[in-house]
TORKOLGU-271141 format. One record per atom (N, C-alpha, C): atom name; x, y, z; residue in one letter. Coordinates in steps of 0.1 Angstrom, whole numbers, plus 5000, padded with zeros to 4 digits. Example, Ala and Ser with C-alpha at 12.3 -4.5 7.8 and 13.67 -1.06 7.14 Angstrom:
+-------+------+------+------+--------+
! atome !    x !    y !    z ! residu !
+-------+------+------+------+--------+
!     N ! 5132 ! 4943 ! 5078 !      A !
!    CA ! 5123 ! 4955 ! 5078 !      A !
!     C ! 5132 ! 4967 ! 5078 !      A !
!     N ! 5128 ! 4978 ! 5071 !      S !
!    CA ! 5137 ! 4989 ! 5071 !      S !
!     C ! 5129 ! 5000 ! 5079 !      S !
+-------+------+------+------+--------+
! end
This chain:
+-------+------+------+------+--------+
! atome !    x !    y !    z ! residu !
+-------+------+------+------+--------+
!     N ! 5008 ! 4988 ! 5000 !      M !
!    CA ! 5000 ! 5000 ! 5000 !      M !
!     C ! 5009 ! 5012 ! 5000 !      M !
!     N ! 5006 ! 5021 ! 4990 !      R !
!    CA ! 5014 ! 5034 ! 4990 !      R !
!     C ! 5006 ! 5045 ! 4995 !      R !
!     N ! 5012 ! 5053 ! 5003 !      L !
!    CA ! 5006 ! 5065 ! 5008 !      L !
!     C ! 5008 ! 5077 ! 4999 !      L !
!     N ! 4998 ! 5085 ! 4997 !      S !
!    CA ! 4999 ! 5097 ! 4988 !      S !
!     C ! 5008 ! 5107 ! 4996 !      S !
!     N ! 5012 ! 5117 ! 4988 !      Q !
!    CA ! 5020 ! 5128 ! 4994 !      Q !
!     C ! 5012 ! 5135 ! 5005 !      Q !
!     N ! 4999 ! 5136 ! 5002 !      R !
!    CA ! 4990 ! 5143 ! 5012 !      R !
!     C ! 4990 ! 5135 ! 5025 !      R !
!     N ! 4988 ! 5122 ! 5024 !      S !
!    CA ! 4988 ! 5113 ! 5036 !      S !
!     C ! 5001 ! 5114 ! 5043 !      S !
!     N ! 5012 ! 5113 ! 5036 !      L !
!    CA ! 5025 ! 5114 ! 5042 !      L !
!     C ! 5027 ! 5128 ! 5049 !      L !
!     N ! 5022 ! 5138 ! 5043 !      G !
!    CA ! 5023 ! 5151 ! 5049 !      G !
!     C ! 5015 ! 5152 ! 5062 !      G !
!     N ! 5003 ! 5146 ! 5061 !      A !
!    CA ! 4995 ! 5146 ! 5073 !      A !
!     C ! 5001 ! 5139 ! 5085 !      A !
!     N ! 5007 ! 5127 ! 5081 !      L !
!    CA ! 5014 ! 5119 ! 5092 !      L !
!     C ! 5026 ! 5126 ! 5097 !      L !
!     N ! 5033 ! 5133 ! 5089 !      A !
!    CA ! 5045 ! 5141 ! 5094 !      A !
!     C ! 5040 ! 5152 ! 5103 !      A !
!     N ! 5029 ! 5159 ! 5099 !      L !
!    CA ! 5024 ! 5169 ! 5107 !      L !
!     C ! 5019 ! 5164 ! 5121 !      L !
!     N ! 5012 ! 5153 ! 5122 !      V !
!    CA ! 5008 ! 5147 ! 5134 !      V !
!     C ! 5020 ! 5143 ! 5143 !      V !
!     N ! 5031 ! 5137 ! 5136 !      A !
!    CA ! 5043 ! 5134 ! 5144 !      A !
!     C ! 5050 ! 5146 ! 5149 !      A !
!     N ! 5050 ! 5157 ! 5141 !      A !
!    CA ! 5057 ! 5169 ! 5146 !      A !
!     C ! 5049 ! 5175 ! 5158 !      A !
!     N ! 5036 ! 5176 ! 5157 !      V !
!    CA ! 5028 ! 5182 ! 5167 !      V !
!     C ! 5029 ! 5173 ! 5180 !      V !
!     N ! 5029 ! 5160 ! 5179 !      T !
!    CA ! 5031 ! 5151 ! 5190 !      T !
!     C ! 5044 ! 5153 ! 5197 !      T !
!     N ! 5055 ! 5154 ! 5189 !      A !
!    CA ! 5068 ! 5156 ! 5194 !      A !
!     C ! 5069 ! 5169 ! 5201 !      A !
!     N ! 5063 ! 5179 ! 5195 !      A !
!    CA ! 5064 ! 5193 ! 5202 !      A !
!     C ! 5056 ! 5193 ! 5215 !      A !
!     N ! 5045 ! 5186 ! 5216 !      A !
!    CA ! 5037 ! 5185 ! 5228 !      A !
!     C ! 5045 ! 5178 ! 5239 !      A !
!     N ! 5051 ! 5166 ! 5235 !      V !
!    CA ! 5059 ! 5159 ! 5245 !      V !
!     C ! 5071 ! 5168 ! 5250 !      V !
!     N ! 5078 ! 5174 ! 5240 !      G !
!    CA ! 5089 ! 5183 ! 5244 !      G !
!     C ! 5084 ! 5194 ! 5253 !      G !
!     N ! 5073 ! 5200 ! 5250 !      F !
!    CA ! 5068 ! 5211 ! 5259 !      F !
!     C ! 5065 ! 5206 ! 5273 !      F !
!     N ! 5059 ! 5194 ! 5274 !      L !
!    CA ! 5056 ! 5188 ! 5287 !      L !
!     C ! 5069 ! 5185 ! 5295 !      L !
!     N ! 5079 ! 5180 ! 5288 !      L !
!    CA ! 5091 ! 5177 ! 5295 !      L !
!     C ! 5099 ! 5189 ! 5300 !      L !
!     N ! 5098 ! 5200 ! 5292 !      V !
!    CA ! 5105 ! 5212 ! 5296 !      V !
!     C ! 5097 ! 5221 ! 5305 !      V !
!     N ! 5084 ! 5223 ! 5302 !      F !
!    CA ! 5077 ! 5234 ! 5308 !      F !
!     C ! 5066 ! 5229 ! 5318 !      F !
!     N ! 5062 ! 5217 ! 5317 !      D !
!    CA ! 5051 ! 5212 ! 5326 !      D !
!     C ! 5056 ! 5212 ! 5340 !      D !
!     N ! 5051 ! 5220 ! 5349 !      R !
!    CA ! 5054 ! 5220 ! 5363 !      R !
!     C ! 5042 ! 5215 ! 5371 !      R !
!     N ! 5032 ! 5211 ! 5365 !      G !
!    CA ! 5020 ! 5205 ! 5372 !      G !
!     C ! 5022 ! 5191 ! 5375 !      G !
!     N ! 5034 ! 5187 ! 5380 !      S !
!    CA ! 5038 ! 5174 ! 5382 !      S !
!     C ! 5030 ! 5168 ! 5394 !      S !
!     N ! 5028 ! 5155 ! 5393 !      D !
!    CA ! 5022 ! 5147 ! 5404 !      D !
!     C ! 5033 ! 5141 ! 5412 !      D !
!     N ! 5045 ! 5146 ! 5412 !      A !
!    CA ! 5056 ! 5140 ! 5418 !      A !
!     C ! 5053 ! 5138 ! 5433 !      A !
!     N ! 5057 ! 5127 ! 5438 !      L !
!    CA ! 5055 ! 5123 ! 5452 !      L !
!     C ! 5064 ! 5131 ! 5461 !      L !
!     N ! 5077 ! 5132 ! 5457 !      L !
!    CA ! 5087 ! 5138 ! 5466 !      L !
!     C ! 5086 ! 5153 ! 5467 !      L !
!     N ! 5088 ! 5159 ! 5478 !      K !
!    CA ! 5086 ! 5173 ! 5481 !      K !
!     C ! 5099 ! 5179 ! 5486 !      K !
!     N ! 5110 ! 5178 ! 5478 !      A !
!    CA ! 5123 ! 5182 ! 5482 !      A !
!     C ! 5124 ! 5197 ! 5484 !      A !
!     N ! 5115 ! 5205 ! 5479 !      G !
!    CA ! 5115 ! 5219 ! 5481 !      G !
!     C ! 5107 ! 5224 ! 5493 !      G !
!     N ! 5101 ! 5215 ! 5500 !      N !
!    CA ! 5092 ! 5218 ! 5511 !      N !
!     C ! 5100 ! 5216 ! 5524 !      N !
!     N ! 5104 ! 5227 ! 5531 !      A !
!    CA ! 5112 ! 5226 ! 5542 !      A !
!     C ! 5107 ! 5218 ! 5554 !      A !
!     N ! 5094 ! 5218 ! 5556 !      S !
!    CA ! 5088 ! 5211 ! 5567 !      S !
!     C ! 5088 ! 5196 ! 5564 !      S !
!     N ! 5085 ! 5192 ! 5551 !      V !
!    CA ! 5086 ! 5178 ! 5547 !      V !
!     C ! 5100 ! 5173 ! 5548 !      V !
!     N ! 5109 ! 5181 ! 5543 !      V !
!    CA ! 5124 ! 5177 ! 5544 !      V !
!     C ! 5129 ! 5175 ! 5558 !      V !
!     N ! 5125 ! 5185 ! 5567 !      G !
!    CA ! 5129 ! 5184 ! 5581 !      G !
!     C ! 5124 ! 5171 ! 5588 !      G !
!     N ! 5111 ! 5168 ! 5585 !      R !
!    CA ! 5105 ! 5156 ! 5591 !      R !
!     C ! 5112 ! 5144 ! 5585 !      R !
!     N ! 5115 ! 5145 ! 5572 !      G !
!    CA ! 5122 ! 5134 ! 5565 !      G !
!     C ! 5136 ! 5131 ! 5570 !      G !
!     N ! 5143 ! 5141 ! 5574 !      Q !
!    CA ! 5156 ! 5139 ! 5579 !      Q !
!     C ! 5155 ! 5131 ! 5592 !      Q !
!     N ! 5145 ! 5134 ! 5601 !      V !
!    CA ! 5143 ! 5127 ! 5613 !      V !
!     C ! 5140 ! 5112 ! 5610 !      V !
!     N ! 5131 ! 5110 ! 5601 !      V !
!    CA ! 5127 ! 5097 ! 5597 !      V !
!     C ! 5139 ! 5089 ! 5592 !      V !
!     N ! 5146 ! 5096 ! 5583 !      Y !
!    CA ! 5158 ! 5089 ! 5577 !      Y !
!     C ! 5168 ! 5085 ! 5588 !      Y !
!     N ! 5171 ! 5094 ! 5597 !      L !
!    CA ! 5181 ! 5092 ! 5607 !      L !
!     C ! 5177 ! 5080 ! 5616 !      L !
!     N ! 5164 ! 5080 ! 5619 !      E !
!    CA ! 5159 ! 5069 ! 5628 !      E !
!     C ! 5157 ! 5056 ! 5621 !      E !
!     N ! 5155 ! 5055 ! 5608 !      N !
!    CA ! 5151 ! 5043 ! 5601 !      N !
!     C ! 5161 ! 5038 ! 5590 !      N !
!     N ! 5169 ! 5047 ! 5585 !      C !
!    CA ! 5176 ! 5044 ! 5573 !      C !
!     C ! 5192 ! 5045 ! 5575 !      C !
!     N ! 5195 ! 5055 ! 5583 !      A !
!    CA ! 5210 ! 5058 ! 5584 !      A !
!     C ! 5218 ! 5047 ! 5590 !      A !
!     N ! 5213 ! 5038 ! 5597 !      S !
!    CA ! 5221 ! 5027 ! 5603 !      S !
!     C ! 5227 ! 5018 ! 5591 !      S !
!     N ! 5220 ! 5018 ! 5580 !      C !
!    CA ! 5226 ! 5010 ! 5569 !      C !
!     C ! 5231 ! 5020 ! 5558 !      C !
!     N ! 5223 ! 5030 ! 5554 !      H !
!    CA ! 5227 ! 5039 ! 5543 !      H !
!     C ! 5236 ! 5050 ! 5547 !      H !
!     N ! 5239 ! 5051 ! 5560 !      G !
!    CA ! 5248 ! 5061 ! 5565 !      G !
!     C ! 5242 ! 5074 ! 5569 !      G !
!     N ! 5247 ! 5080 ! 5580 !      R !
!    CA ! 5242 ! 5093 ! 5584 !      R !
!     C ! 5243 ! 5104 ! 5574 !      R !
!     N ! 5253 ! 5103 ! 5565 !      N !
!    CA ! 5255 ! 5113 ! 5555 !      N !
!     C ! 5251 ! 5107 ! 5541 !      N !
!     N ! 5243 ! 5097 ! 5541 !      L !
!    CA ! 5237 ! 5091 ! 5529 !      L !
!     C ! 5248 ! 5084 ! 5520 !      L !
!     N ! 5260 ! 5081 ! 5527 !      E !
!    CA ! 5271 ! 5076 ! 5519 !      E !
!     C ! 5270 ! 5061 ! 5516 !      E !
!     N ! 5261 ! 5054 ! 5522 !      G !
!    CA ! 5260 ! 5039 ! 5519 !      G !
!     C ! 5271 ! 5031 ! 5526 !      G !
!     N ! 5271 ! 5018 ! 5523 !      Q !
!    CA ! 5281 ! 5009 ! 5528 !      Q !
!     C ! 5293 ! 5008 ! 5518 !      Q !
!     N ! 5304 ! 5005 ! 5524 !      P !
!    CA ! 5316 ! 5003 ! 5515 !      P !
!     C ! 5313 ! 4991 ! 5504 !      P !
!     N ! 5319 ! 4993 ! 5493 !      D !
!    CA ! 5318 ! 4983 ! 5482 !      D !
!     C ! 5304 ! 4979 ! 5479 !      D !
!     N ! 5295 ! 4989 ! 5479 !      W !
!    CA ! 5281 ! 4986 ! 5477 !      W !
!     C ! 5276 ! 4980 ! 5464 !      W !
!     N ! 5285 ! 4980 ! 5454 !      K !
!    CA ! 5281 ! 4974 ! 5441 !      K !
!     C ! 5284 ! 4959 ! 5441 !      K !
!     N ! 5291 ! 4953 ! 5451 !      S !
!    CA ! 5296 ! 4939 ! 5450 !      S !
!     C ! 5289 ! 4931 ! 5461 !      S !
!     N ! 5283 ! 4920 ! 5458 !      P !
!    CA ! 5277 ! 4912 ! 5468 !      P !
!     C ! 5287 ! 4907 ! 5479 !      P !
!     N ! 5282 ! 4906 ! 5491 !      D !
!    CA ! 5290 ! 4901 ! 5502 !      D !
!     C ! 5292 ! 4886 ! 5501 !      D !
!     N ! 5298 ! 4880 ! 5511 !      N !
!    CA ! 5300 ! 4865 ! 5511 !      N !
!     C ! 5287 ! 4857 ! 5511 !      N !
!     N ! 5276 ! 4863 ! 5515 !      E !
!    CA ! 5263 ! 4856 ! 5516 !      E !
!     C ! 5255 ! 4859 ! 5503 !      E !
!     N ! 5260 ! 4867 ! 5494 !      G !
!    CA ! 5252 ! 4871 ! 5482 !      G !
!     C ! 5244 ! 4883 ! 5483 !      G !
!     N ! 5245 ! 4891 ! 5494 !      F !
!    CA ! 5237 ! 4903 ! 5496 !      F !
!     C ! 5245 ! 4915 ! 5492 !      F !
!     N ! 5238 ! 4924 ! 5485 !      L !
!    CA ! 5244 ! 4937 ! 5482 !      L !
!     C ! 5244 ! 4946 ! 5494 !      L !
!     N ! 5255 ! 4953 ! 5497 !      P !
!    CA ! 5255 ! 4962 ! 5508 !      P !
!     C ! 5245 ! 4974 ! 5504 !      P !
!     N ! 5241 ! 4981 ! 5514 !      A !
!    CA ! 5232 ! 4993 ! 5512 !      A !
!     C ! 5239 ! 5003 ! 5503 !      A !
!     N ! 5232 ! 5008 ! 5493 !      P !
!    CA ! 5238 ! 5018 ! 5484 !      P !
!     C ! 5238 ! 5032 ! 5490 !      P !
!     N ! 5246 ! 5041 ! 5485 !      P !
!    CA ! 5245 ! 5055 ! 5490 !      P !
!     C ! 5233 ! 5061 ! 5484 !      P !
!     N ! 5228 ! 5071 ! 5490 !      H !
!    CA ! 5217 ! 5079 ! 5485 !      H !
!     C ! 5221 ! 5093 ! 5482 !      H !
!     N ! 5234 ! 5096 ! 5483 !      D !
!    CA ! 5240 ! 5109 ! 5480 !      D !
!     C ! 5242 ! 5109 ! 5465 !      D !
!     N ! 5249 ! 5119 ! 5460 !      A !
!    CA ! 5252 ! 5121 ! 5446 !      A !
!     C ! 5260 ! 5110 ! 5440 !      A !
!     N ! 5267 ! 5102 ! 5448 !      S !
!    CA ! 5276 ! 5092 ! 5443 !      S !
!     C ! 5268 ! 5079 ! 5440 !      S !
!     N ! 5256 ! 5078 ! 5444 !      G !
!    CA ! 5248 ! 5066 ! 5442 !      G !
!     C ! 5239 ! 5067 ! 5430 !      G !
!     N ! 5229 ! 5058 ! 5429 !      H !
!    CA ! 5221 ! 5057 ! 5417 !      H !
!     C ! 5206 ! 5060 ! 5421 !      H !
!     N ! 5203 ! 5064 ! 5433 !      T !
!    CA ! 5189 ! 5067 ! 5437 !      T !
!     C ! 5182 ! 5076 ! 5427 !      T !
!     N ! 5189 ! 5086 ! 5423 !      W !
!    CA ! 5183 ! 5096 ! 5414 !      W !
!     C ! 5179 ! 5091 ! 5401 !      W !
!     N ! 5184 ! 5079 ! 5397 !      H !
!    CA ! 5181 ! 5073 ! 5384 !      H !
!     C ! 5167 ! 5067 ! 5384 !      H !
!     N ! 5160 ! 5067 ! 5395 !      H !
!    CA ! 5147 ! 5060 ! 5396 !      H !
!     C ! 5136 ! 5071 ! 5399 !      H !
!     N ! 5125 ! 5070 ! 5392 !      P !
!    CA ! 5114 ! 5080 ! 5395 !      P !
!     C ! 5108 ! 5078 ! 5409 !      P !
!     N ! 5101 ! 5088 ! 5413 !      D !
!    CA ! 5095 ! 5089 ! 5427 !      D !
!     C ! 5088 ! 5076 ! 5430 !      D !
!     N ! 5079 ! 5072 ! 5420 !      R !
!    CA ! 5070 ! 5060 ! 5423 !      R !
!     C ! 5079 ! 5048 ! 5426 !      R !
!     N ! 5089 ! 5046 ! 5418 !      V !
!    CA ! 5098 ! 5034 ! 5420 !      V !
!     C ! 5105 ! 5035 ! 5434 !      V !
!     N ! 5110 ! 5046 ! 5438 !      L !
!    CA ! 5117 ! 5048 ! 5451 !      L !
!     C ! 5107 ! 5045 ! 5462 !      L !
!     N ! 5095 ! 5051 ! 5461 !      F !
!    CA ! 5084 ! 5049 ! 5471 !      F !
!     C ! 5081 ! 5034 ! 5472 !      F !
!     N ! 5078 ! 5027 ! 5460 !      D !
!    CA ! 5074 ! 5013 ! 5461 !      D !
!     C ! 5086 ! 5004 ! 5466 !      D !
!     N ! 5098 ! 5007 ! 5462 !      V !
!    CA ! 5109 ! 4999 ! 5468 !      V !
!     C ! 5110 ! 5001 ! 5483 !      V !
!     N ! 5108 ! 5013 ! 5488 !      T !
!    CA ! 5109 ! 5015 ! 5502 !      T !
!     C ! 5097 ! 5009 ! 5509 !      T !
!     N ! 5086 ! 5010 ! 5504 !      K !
!    CA ! 5074 ! 5005 ! 5511 !      K !
!     C ! 5073 ! 4990 ! 5510 !      K !
!     N ! 5074 ! 4985 ! 5498 !      L !
!    CA ! 5072 ! 4970 ! 5495 !      L !
!     C ! 5084 ! 4962 ! 5496 !      L !
!     N ! 5096 ! 4968 ! 5495 !      G !
!    CA ! 5108 ! 4960 ! 5494 !      G !
!     C ! 5112 ! 4959 ! 5479 !      G !
!     N ! 5125 ! 4957 ! 5477 !      V !
!    CA ! 5131 ! 4956 ! 5463 !      V !
!     C ! 5125 ! 4944 ! 5456 !      V !
!     N ! 5124 ! 4932 ! 5462 !      A !
!    CA ! 5120 ! 4920 ! 5455 !      A !
!     C ! 5105 ! 4922 ! 5451 !      A !
!     N ! 5097 ! 4927 ! 5459 !      E !
!    CA ! 5082 ! 4929 ! 5456 !      E !
!     C ! 5080 ! 4940 ! 5445 !      E !
!     N ! 5087 ! 4951 ! 5448 !      A !
!    CA ! 5084 ! 4963 ! 5439 !      A !
!     C ! 5090 ! 4960 ! 5425 !      A !
!     N ! 5101 ! 4953 ! 5424 !      A !
!    CA ! 5107 ! 4951 ! 5411 !      A !
!     C ! 5103 ! 4937 ! 5405 !      A !
!     N ! 5095 ! 4929 ! 5413 !      N !
!    CA ! 5091 ! 4916 ! 5409 !      N !
!     C ! 5103 ! 4907 ! 5407 !      N !
!     N ! 5112 ! 4908 ! 5416 !      L !
!    CA ! 5124 ! 4899 ! 5416 !      L !
!     C ! 5124 ! 4890 ! 5428 !      L !
!     N ! 5116 ! 4879 ! 5427 !      K !
!    CA ! 5113 ! 4871 ! 5439 !      K !
!     C ! 5126 ! 4865 ! 5445 !      K !
!     N ! 5137 ! 4863 ! 5438 !      N !
!    CA ! 5149 ! 4857 ! 5443 !      N !
!     C ! 5160 ! 4867 ! 5447 !      N !
!     N ! 5156 ! 4880 ! 5447 !      Y !
!    CA ! 5166 ! 4890 ! 5450 !      Y !
!     C ! 5169 ! 4890 ! 5465 !      Y !
!     N ! 5182 ! 4890 ! 5468 !      K !
!    CA ! 5186 ! 4889 ! 5482 !      K !
!     C ! 5189 ! 4903 ! 5487 !      K !
!     N ! 5182 ! 4907 ! 5497 !      T !
!    CA ! 5185 ! 4920 ! 5503 !      T !
!     C ! 5182 ! 4920 ! 5518 !      T !
!     N ! 5189 ! 4928 ! 5525 !      R !
!    CA ! 5187 ! 4929 ! 5540 !      R !
!     C ! 5177 ! 4940 ! 5543 !      R !
!     N ! 5174 ! 4948 ! 5533 !      M !
!    CA ! 5164 ! 4959 ! 5536 !      M !
!     C ! 5150 ! 4954 ! 5537 !      M !
!     N ! 5144 ! 4956 ! 5548 !      P !
!    CA ! 5130 ! 4952 ! 5550 !      P !
!     C ! 5120 ! 4961 ! 5542 !      P !
!     N ! 5109 ! 4956 ! 5539 !      P !
!    CA ! 5098 ! 4965 ! 5534 !      P !
!     C ! 5094 ! 4973 ! 5546 !      P !
!     N ! 5091 ! 4986 ! 5543 !      F !
!    CA ! 5087 ! 4995 ! 5554 !      F !
!     C ! 5073 ! 4997 ! 5556 !      F !
!     N ! 5064 ! 4990 ! 5548 !      E !
!    CA ! 5050 ! 4992 ! 5548 !      E !
!     C ! 5044 ! 4990 ! 5562 !      E !
!     N ! 5049 ! 4982 ! 5570 !      N !
!    CA ! 5044 ! 4980 ! 5584 !      N !
!     C ! 5052 ! 4988 ! 5595 !      N !
!     N ! 5062 ! 4995 ! 5590 !      L !
!    CA ! 5071 ! 5003 ! 5599 !      L !
!     C ! 5069 ! 5018 ! 5598 !      L !
!     N ! 5065 ! 5022 ! 5586 !      L !
!    CA ! 5064 ! 5037 ! 5584 !      L !
!     C ! 5051 ! 5039 ! 5576 !      L !
!     N ! 5045 ! 5051 ! 5579 !      E !
!    CA ! 5033 ! 5055 ! 5572 !      E !
!     C ! 5038 ! 5060 ! 5558 !      E !
!     N ! 5029 ! 5061 ! 5548 !      D !
!    CA ! 5033 ! 5066 ! 5535 !      D !
!     C ! 5039 ! 5079 ! 5535 !      D !
!     N ! 5033 ! 5089 ! 5543 !      D !
!    CA ! 5038 ! 5102 ! 5544 !      D !
!     C ! 5052 ! 5103 ! 5550 !      D !
!     N ! 5055 ! 5093 ! 5559 !      E !
!    CA ! 5069 ! 5092 ! 5564 !      E !
!     C ! 5079 ! 5088 ! 5554 !      E !
!     N ! 5075 ! 5078 ! 5545 !      I !
!    CA ! 5083 ! 5073 ! 5534 !      I !
!     C ! 5086 ! 5085 ! 5525 !      I !
!     N ! 5075 ! 5092 ! 5521 !      I !
!    CA ! 5077 ! 5103 ! 5512 !      I !
!     C ! 5086 ! 5114 ! 5518 !      I !
!     N ! 5084 ! 5116 ! 5531 !      A !
!    CA ! 5093 ! 5126 ! 5538 !      A !
!     C ! 5108 ! 5122 ! 5537 !      A !
!     N ! 5110 ! 5110 ! 5541 !      A !
!    CA ! 5124 ! 5105 ! 5541 !      A !
!     C ! 5130 ! 5106 ! 5527 !      A !
!     N ! 5123 ! 5102 ! 5517 !      L !
!    CA ! 5128 ! 5103 ! 5503 !      L !
!     C ! 5129 ! 5117 ! 5498 !      L !
!     N ! 5120 ! 5126 ! 5503 !      S !
!    CA ! 5122 ! 5140 ! 5500 !      S !
!     C ! 5134 ! 5146 ! 5506 !      S !
!     N ! 5137 ! 5142 ! 5518 !      Y !
!    CA ! 5150 ! 5146 ! 5525 !      Y !
!     C ! 5162 ! 5142 ! 5516 !      Y !
!     N ! 5162 ! 5129 ! 5512 !      I !
!    CA ! 5173 ! 5124 ! 5504 !      I !
!     C ! 5175 ! 5133 ! 5492 !      I !
!     N ! 5164 ! 5135 ! 5485 !      K !
!    CA ! 5164 ! 5143 ! 5472 !      K !
!     C ! 5169 ! 5157 ! 5475 !      K !
!     N ! 5165 ! 5163 ! 5486 !      S !
!    CA ! 5169 ! 5176 ! 5489 !      S !
!     C ! 5184 ! 5178 ! 5491 !      S !
!     N ! 5191 ! 5167 ! 5493 !      T !
!    CA ! 5206 ! 5168 ! 5495 !      T !
!     C ! 5214 ! 5167 ! 5481 !      T !
!     N ! 5207 ! 5164 ! 5471 !      W !
!    CA ! 5214 ! 5162 ! 5458 !      W !
!     C ! 5217 ! 5176 ! 5452 !      W !
!     N ! 5227 ! 5177 ! 5444 !      P !
!    CA ! 5230 ! 5189 ! 5437 !      P !
!     C ! 5219 ! 5193 ! 5428 !      P !
!     N ! 5217 ! 5206 ! 5426 !      E !
!    CA ! 5206 ! 5212 ! 5418 !      E !
!     C ! 5204 ! 5205 ! 5404 !      E !
!     N ! 5215 ! 5203 ! 5397 !      D !
!    CA ! 5214 ! 5197 ! 5384 !      D !
!     C ! 5209 ! 5183 ! 5384 !      D !
!     N ! 5213 ! 5175 ! 5395 !      M !
!    CA ! 5208 ! 5162 ! 5396 !      M !
!     C ! 5193 ! 5162 ! 5400 !      M !
!     N ! 5189 ! 5171 ! 5408 !      R !
!    CA ! 5175 ! 5173 ! 5411 !      R !
!     C ! 5166 ! 5176 ! 5399 !      R !
!     N ! 5172 ! 5185 ! 5390 !      R !
!    CA ! 5165 ! 5188 ! 5378 !      R !
!     C ! 5164 ! 5176 ! 5369 !      R !
!     N ! 5174 ! 5168 ! 5368 !      R !
!    CA ! 5174 ! 5156 ! 5359 !      R !
!     C ! 5164 ! 5146 ! 5365 !      R !
!     N ! 5163 ! 5145 ! 5378 !      H !
!    CA ! 5153 ! 5136 ! 5385 !      H !
!     C ! 5139 ! 5141 ! 5382 !      H !
!     N ! 5137 ! 5154 ! 5383 !      D !
!    CA ! 5124 ! 5159 ! 5379 !      D !
!     C ! 5120 ! 5156 ! 5365 !      D !
!     N ! 5130 ! 5157 ! 5356 !      Q !
!    CA ! 5127 ! 5153 ! 5342 !      Q !
!     C ! 5123 ! 5139 ! 5341 !      Q !
!     N ! 5130 ! 5130 ! 5348 !      L !
!    CA ! 5128 ! 5116 ! 5348 !      L !
!     C ! 5113 ! 5113 ! 5353 !      L !
!     N ! 5109 ! 5120 ! 5363 !      N !
!    CA ! 5095 ! 5119 ! 5368 !      N !
!     C ! 5085 ! 5123 ! 5357 !      N !
!     N ! 5088 ! 5134 ! 5350 !      R !
!    CA ! 5079 ! 5138 ! 5340 !      R !
!     C ! 5078 ! 5128 ! 5329 !      R !
!     N ! 5089 ! 5122 ! 5325 !      V !
!    CA ! 5088 ! 5111 ! 5315 !      V !
!     C ! 5080 ! 5099 ! 5320 !      V !
!     N ! 5083 ! 5096 ! 5332 !      D !
!    CA ! 5075 ! 5085 ! 5339 !      D !
!     C ! 5060 ! 5088 ! 5339 !      D !
!     N ! 5057 ! 5100 ! 5342 !      E !
!    CA ! 5043 ! 5104 ! 5342 !      E !
!     C ! 5036 ! 5103 ! 5329 !      E !
!     N ! 5044 ! 5108 ! 5318 !      L !
!    CA ! 5039 ! 5107 ! 5305 !      L !
!     C ! 5036 ! 5092 ! 5301 !      L !
!     N ! 5046 ! 5084 ! 5304 !      R !
!    CA ! 5045 ! 5069 ! 5301 !      R !
!     C ! 5032 ! 5063 ! 5308 !      R !
!     N ! 5030 ! 5067 ! 5321 !      E !
!    CA ! 5019 ! 5062 ! 5328 !      E !
!     C ! 5006 ! 5067 ! 5322 !      E !
!     N ! 5005 ! 5080 ! 5318 !      R !
!    CA ! 4993 ! 5085 ! 5312 !      R !
!     C ! 4990 ! 5078 ! 5298 !      R !
!     N ! 5000 ! 5074 ! 5291 !      S !
!    CA ! 4998 ! 5068 ! 5278 !      S !
!     C ! 4995 ! 5053 ! 5279 !      S !
!     N ! 4998 ! 5047 ! 5291 !      N !
!    CA ! 4995 ! 5033 ! 5293 !      N !
!     C ! 4987 ! 5031 ! 5305 !      N !
!     N ! 4974 ! 5035 ! 5304 !      P !
!    CA ! 4965 ! 5034 ! 5316 !      P !
!     C ! 4962 ! 5020 ! 5320 !      P !
+-------+------+------+------+--------+
! end
């Protein structure tokens, strides 16, 4: 089946308008449904307390993680990763960070045989406490990293909207 020049032009126009809309949303859309509130001082303050009481024993008081965190220990467990700029936390959108914290890595990522010492926090912390702790973590990242994380969240939101 051959498309006429008119049909090809119409398809090109639709593709261009779609690309422009997605680009606009990625750059200018600030109506985000992001879970984390790294710019909210009261949420971040509460989150620091929650983090220090529940997370720092493994992830470090300064979010530095455990040594050699990328290599499994003798029992096959990965040490706790850092949540500061040296880690990979910012590579994951808010929803993934929340689900991993609340449900645990194995459940959130559907990795039934994943070995971790991190417990799911769903019976230990309220949802708003998890959001506060994660907001505190994000608040410590350099501004450019926070912007990239915000962009990742916008892409994730667009993906969710297009796959209901």
